[in-house]
Residue, then its C-alpha position, 0 to 999 in steps of 0.5 A: m500499500i505505502g509502496h504505490g503512494v510513495k512510487r506516485g509521489t516520486a513521480e510527482l515531485a520529478i515531473l514539478s522538478i523538472l518542470g521547475e526548469g521551464p515548459l517541456h514535451g512529455y517525451e523530452m520530460a522523460r528523458r530529462i528525468e531518466r538522465q538526470t536521476k541515472g535511469s534510477l526513475r524511467f517513465t514510459l509514455a504510457s505512464l506518463y500521459p495519464l499521471l500528467y493528465r491529473m496533474e493538470q486536473r489538479g491545477w498543478i501543470r498546465g499543457t498547450w498544444e504546440t504545432s512543430r515545423n514539421g506540423r507535428r501537434r505536442r503538448c507542452y506542459r508548464l508548472t502554474p502557480a499552484g505547482k510551484k506551490k505544491l513542489s516545496p512542501l513535496r520536496q520537503e515531506w520526501l527529505e524528511l522520508f528519506g532521513a528517517l529512512r536513513l535513521l532506520s537503517k543506521v538502527a537495523h545496521a547497529 
């Protein structure tokens, strides 16, 4: 049960963080997250787009359709003010969780 929530929370934090650097298309977002986490976090587009949709419904991100020079339509996502507000407490929650896990692991190895 906790594993699912943690995984979803990780994904949301990764997306909000990467969009904090500037607007991106889904494919580029997935590539950057994978590159910056050295492959620890990977998104398939099939898992990424439903997550982006939910985050957009919550008002954390906004997607707009853009047409590239070759005529392909792609959705470009950017962080909203609400998404920026969500990013800070979400980062704090994760720092606290990782701190707690580190303490537990020290106790376990003592």
